[in-house]
C-alpha positions in Angstrom: 48.5 100.7 -134.5 51.3 103.2 -134.2 53.7 103.6 -137.1 56.6 105.7 -138.1 56.5 107.5 -141.4 57.5 110.8 -143.0 54.2 111.8 -144.6 50.7 112.3 -143.2 48.0 111.4 -145.7 45.8 114.3 -144.4 48.1 117.3 -143.9 50.9 116.0 -146.2 53.5 117.2 -143.8 56.7 115.2 -143.7 59.7 115.1 -141.6 59.8 115.1 -137.8 56.4 116.8 -137.4 54.7 113.8 -138.9 56.9 111.1 -137.5 54.4 109.7 -134.9 51.3 108.6 -136.7 48.4 106.2 -136.4 46.6 104.1 -139.0 43.6 101.7 -139.3 45.7 99.7 -141.7 43.5 100.5 -144.7 45.4 103.5 -146.0 48.5 105.6 -145.4 48.6 106.9 -141.8 47.6 110.2 -140.2 49.7 112.2 -137.9 48.7 112.7 -134.3 47.9 116.3 -134.8 45.3 115.5 -137.5 43.9 112.7 -135.4 43.5 115.1 -132.4 41.7 117.7 -134.6 39.4 115.1 -135.9 38.5 113.7 -132.5 38.0 117.2 -131.1 35.5 117.9 -134.0 33.7 114.7 -133.5 33.6 114.1 -129.8 33.7 117.7 -128.4 32.1 119.8 -131.1 29.6 117.4 -132.7 29.0 115.4 -129.4 29.5 112.1 -131.3 29.5 108.9 -129.3 33.1 107.8 -128.6 32.0 104.4 -129.8 31.0 105.6 -133.2 33.8 107.9 -134.3 35.1 106.9 -137.7 38.4 107.3 -139.4 38.3 110.5 -141.5 39.9 108.8 -144.5 38.2 105.4 -144.9 35.2 105.7 -142.6 36.0 102.6 -140.5 35.0 102.9 -136.8 38.0 103.5 -134.6 38.2 101.5 -131.3 37.4 103.9 -128.5 40.5 102.8 -126.5 42.7 103.9 -129.4 40.8 107.2 -129.7 41.8 107.9 -126.1 45.5 107.6 -126.9 45.2 110.0 -129.9 42.9 112.7 -128.4 43.9 116.2 -127.3 43.9 117.0 -123.6 40.4 118.5 -123.9 39.0 115.6 -125.8 40.6 113.1 -123.4 38.9 114.8 -120.4 35.6 114.6 -122.3 36.3 110.9 -123.0 37.1 110.2 -119.4 33.9 111.9 -118.2 31.8 109.9 -120.7 33.4 106.6 -119.6 32.3 107.6 -116.0 28.7 107.6 -117.2 28.8 103.9 -117.9 28.0 101.9 -114.8 29.9 98.7 -113.8 26.5 96.9 -113.6 22.9 97.7 -114.4 22.0 101.1 -113.1 19.0 101.6 -110.9 18.8 105.4 -110.9 20.2 108.3 -113.0 22.9 108.9 -110.4 24.4 105.5 -111.2 25.2 107.0 -114.6 26.9 110.0 -113.0 24.0 112.2 -114.1 21.5 114.3 -112.1 18.9 117.0 -112.7 20.0 120.5 -111.7 17.8 123.1 -110.2 16.5 124.0 -113.6 15.4 120.5 -114.4 18.2 119.9 -116.9 20.0 116.5 -117.0 23.7 117.2 -116.3 26.9 115.3 -115.6 27.3 115.4 -111.8 31.0 116.6 -112.0 31.3 118.7 -115.1 27.7 120.0 -115.5 27.8 118.9 -119.2 24.5 117.9 -120.7 23.6 114.4 -121.6 25.9 112.8 -124.2 24.8 109.8 -126.3 27.0 106.7 -125.9 25.0 103.8 -127.3 21.4 102.9 -127.8 21.3 100.7 -124.7 22.9 103.4 -122.6 20.4 105.9 -124.0 17.5 103.5 -123.4 18.5 102.8 -119.8 19.0 106.4 -118.9 15.7 107.3 -120.6 13.8 104.6 -118.7 15.3 105.9 -115.4 14.4 109.5 -116.3 10.8 108.3 -116.6 11.1 106.7 -113.2 12.5 109.9 -111.8 9.6 112.0 -113.2 7.1 109.6 -111.8 8.8 109.7 -108.4 8.5 113.5 -108.6 4.8 113.1 -109.4 4.3 111.1 -106.3 6.6 113.1 -104.0 5.8 116.7 -105.1 2.1 116.2 -106.0 1.2 113.2 -103.8 -0.1 111.4 -106.8 -1.1 107.8 -106.4 0.3 105.2 -108.7 -2.2 102.6 -109.9 -1.2 99.4 -111.6 -3.3 98.1 -114.4 -5.0 95.7 -114.9 -6.6 95.8 -111.4 -6.2 92.6 -109.5 -10.0 92.4 -109.1 -10.3 92.3 -112.9 -7.5 89.8 -113.5 -6.9 87.9 -110.3 -4.9 85.1 -111.9 -2.5 87.5 -113.8 1.0 87.9 -112.6 2.8 89.4 -115.6 3.9 93.0 -116.5 1.6 95.9 -115.6 0.8 99.3 -116.9 0.8 102.2 -114.5 -1.2 105.4 -114.3 -1.2 108.3 -111.8 -4.0 110.3 -110.1 -4.0 113.1 -107.7 -5.4 112.4 -104.1 -8.6 114.3 -104.9 -9.6 112.2 -107.9 -12.7 110.8 -106.1 -13.5 113.8 -104.0 -13.0 116.9 -106.3 -16.6 117.6 -107.5 -15.5 120.7 -109.5 -13.0 119.8 -112.2 -10.8 117.1 -113.6 -8.0 117.1 -116.2 -7.0 114.0 -118.1 -3.4 114.1 -119.6 -2.5 111.7 -122.4 0.9 111.6 -124.0 1.8 110.6 -127.6 3.3 107.4 -129.0 6.8 105.9 -128.8 9.1 105.4 -125.8 7.5 108.0 -123.6 5.7 106.9 -120.5 3.3 108.5 -118.0 4.7 111.9 -117.1 6.5 112.7 -120.4 5.7 114.5 -123.6 9.0 113.8 -125.3 11.8 111.5 -124.0 14.5 113.2 -126.1 13.6 116.6 -124.7 13.7 115.2 -121.1 17.2 113.9 -121.7 18.7 116.7 -123.9 16.8 119.9 -122.9 15.0 119.5 -119.6 11.9 118.6 -117.7 10.3 121.9 -118.3 10.3 121.2 -122.0 9.9 117.4 -122.1 7.7 116.4 -119.1 4.1 117.1 -118.0 5.3 118.6 -114.7 4.5 122.2 -115.7 1.0 121.1 -116.7 0.5 119.4 -113.4 1.6 122.5 -111.4 -0.8 124.7 -113.4 -3.6 122.2 -113.2 -3.4 121.7 -109.5 -3.1 125.5 -108.9 -6.3 126.0 -110.9 -8.2 123.5 -108.8 -8.2 120.4 -111.1 -7.9 116.8 -110.0 -5.6 115.2 -112.5 -5.3 111.7 -114.1 -2.2 110.9 -116.1 -2.7 108.0 -118.5 0.0 105.8 -120.0 -1.2 104.5 -123.4 2.1 103.3 -124.8 2.9 100.7 -122.2 1.1 97.8 -123.8 3.4 94.8 -123.2 6.4 93.7 -121.3 9.0 90.9 -121.0 7.6 87.4 -120.5 10.5 86.7 -118.2 12.9 89.2 -116.5 15.9 89.9 -118.7 19.4 89.2 -117.4 20.9 92.2 -115.6 23.1 94.4 -117.8 26.9 94.3 -117.4 29.4 97.0 -117.9 30.3 95.5 -121.3 26.7 95.6 -122.5 26.7 99.4 -122.5 29.4 99.3 -125.3 27.0 97.3 -127.6 26.3 99.6 -130.5 23.6 97.4 -132.0 20.5 99.7 -132.0 18.2 96.8 -131.7 19.8 95.5 -128.5 17.6 97.3 -126.0 14.6 95.5 -127.5 16.1 92.1 -128.3 17.7 91.7 -124.8 14.2 91.6 -123.4 13.3 88.4 -125.1 9.7 87.3 -125.8 7.0 89.8 -124.6 3.4 89.4 -123.5 0.5 91.8 -123.9 -0.8 93.4 -120.8 -4.4 92.4 -120.4 -7.0 95.1 -121.0 -4.1 97.5 -122.0 -2.7 95.8 -125.1 -3.2 98.9 -127.3 -3.3 102.6 -126.6 -7.1 102.8 -127.3 -7.8 99.8 -125.0 -5.7 101.3 -122.2 -7.4 104.6 -122.4 -10.9 103.2 -122.3 -10.0 100.7 -119.5 -8.3 103.4 -117.4 -11.4 105.5 -117.7 -13.9 102.8 -116.9 -11.9 101.2 -114.1 -10.3 104.3 -112.4 -10.9 107.8 -113.8 -14.7 107.5 -114.1 -14.8 107.4 -110.3 -14.2 111.2 -110.4 -17.4 113.2 -109.4 -16.1 116.3 -111.2 -18.8 118.3 -113.0 -16.3 119.5 -115.6 -13.7 117.5 -117.4 -10.9 118.8 -119.8 -8.3 116.8 -121.7 -4.8 117.6 -122.8 -3.4 115.2 -125.4 -0.2 115.3 -127.5 0.3 113.6 -130.8 -1.3 110.1 -130.9 -2.8 110.9 -127.6 -5.5 112.7 -129.6 -6.4 109.5 -131.3 -6.9 107.9 -127.8 -9.0 110.9 -126.8 -11.2 110.4 -129.8 -11.6 106.7 -129.1 -12.5 107.6 -125.5 -15.2 110.0 -126.6 -16.6 107.5 -129.1 -16.8 104.6 -126.6 -17.8 106.5 -123.5 -19.8 109.4 -124.8 -22.7 108.5 -122.6 -20.5 109.1 -119.5 -18.7 112.1 -120.9 -21.6 114.0 -122.6 -22.2 117.3 -120.8 -19.1 116.9 -118.5 -16.2 117.2 -120.9 -16.0 120.9 -121.7 -12.7 121.3 -123.6 -10.1 119.3 -125.4 -6.6 120.8 -126.0 -4.5 118.9 -128.5 -0.8 119.6 -129.2 0.2 118.7 -132.8 -2.3 115.9 -132.6 -5.0 114.2 -134.6 -8.4 112.5 -133.9 -9.8 109.4 -135.4 -12.2 109.6 -138.4 -15.8 108.5 -138.4 -16.8 109.9 -135.1 -20.5 110.4 -134.3 -22.0 113.6 -135.5 -22.7 114.8 -132.0 -19.0 114.3 -131.1 -17.9 116.0 -134.3 -20.0 119.0 -133.4 -18.5 119.1 -129.9 -15.0 118.9 -131.3 -15.6 121.7 -133.7 -16.9 123.9 -130.9 -14.7 122.9 -128.0 -11.4 121.6 -129.3 -8.2 123.4 -130.4 -5.2 121.7 -131.9 -2.0 123.7 -131.3 0.1 122.6 -134.2 3.8 122.9 -135.2 4.1 126.1 -137.1 6.5 129.0 -137.8 3.6 131.4 -137.2 3.4 133.3 -133.9 1.7 131.5 -131.0 -2.1 131.2 -131.4 -2.1 132.4 -135.0 -5.0 130.6 -136.8 -3.4 128.1 -139.2 -6.5 126.8 -140.9 -10.1 125.7 -140.2 -10.9 122.4 -141.8 -14.5 121.5 -142.7 -14.5 119.0 -139.8 -12.4 118.7 -136.8 -10.9 121.1 -134.3 -9.6 124.6 -134.9 -5.9 124.7 -135.8 -3.7 127.4 -134.3 0.1 127.8 -134.0 1.8 126.3 -131.0 4.6 128.9 -131.5 7.1 126.2 -132.4 8.1 124.5 -135.6 9.1 121.1 -134.0 6.4 118.5 -133.1 8.0 117.5 -129.8 8.2 121.0 -128.5 4.5 122.0 -129.1 3.2 121.0 -125.7 5.7 123.1 -123.7 5.5 125.9 -126.2 1.8 126.5 -125.9 1.1 125.7 -122.2 0.2 129.3 -121.3 -2.3 129.5 -124.2 -3.8 126.1 -123.2 -4.5 127.2 -119.7 -5.8 130.6 -120.7 -8.2 128.9 -123.1 -9.4 126.5 -120.4 -10.0 129.5 -118.1 -12.1 131.1 -120.9 -14.0 127.9 -121.7 -14.7 127.1 -118.1 -15.0 130.7 -117.0 -12.4 130.2 -114.3 -11.4 133.2 -112.2 -7.8 132.9 -112.9 -5.2 130.7 -114.7 -1.5 130.7 -114.3 
């Protein structure tokens, strides 16, 4: 609502300078100059969603269309660019949101080069899902990885619901030397990711497993990438998103729009998935040497795998690298001895990389990952992980 007055409630100026003002009808109005400064601070400096900018006086959310009429020229350009990241219908790739990954693997606006900007939870969720798809496409295109849907049709011939997917290198069943199993943590991350937010806000070098894949393949490993968090899916396909849906600021909308969900057979929990993926696919590897890299809750899955399949893994698994992770309690004494001797947990810490943090009575050695934030630990310690593998396996070289 545009009103005429002689005094701005914020700057207290009167006369002609404050003649054109706007108000949310809850208090005395603000002049356009104060509104412009506020919108610059919120939208441009703080990268606030244009759908969530509040009145600086009463805190009520301001309709985004009204913000556009009050913004400075710089903020209006930012607003227009953000509106261009909202598709007219459900997007099928990140380019539909006017984003792309640059040569450094950073998600950027296709026209301005600006980094990803949060709009709404459904917008974030959809872009995040498509980033996972993009990474998995890179895994198949760059590394010729094979995507395998679980459960296998031979195990569940009558099942036609949602599936889990894992990825293996072409030499999984022929590499007799060495195998690396990669297991991410919990949450919205899918196969190929360590941290979804890092993939969106910082880059694929920091948030994806791609650097681990490159190092592993260069060191002669076959690789299996598991997907322990994909345990259920929609019972029925949800209705396609509309342009208007992306303006829904309800944080639960990405989940509720899916409707009732069904558990994926043999993959209904992270532990069940890990064990099933091993027994049905990964165990076909003839590799004499196996190593595991697991982040966060992926360590729990690793411990469950050791517990349930120790007869298969005894003597073959040589090293387990954890990144700010944890193992289940109550493991067999033989496995606990193995963990104490052949497992390192690179934890979040302000100490320099590889600095010993502590040595508990049981469990793996704890050393600093060289970063204080949990989600950054995997990318921060990658060099140390591969150097340690080279030492444990007595490899000739490790990049």
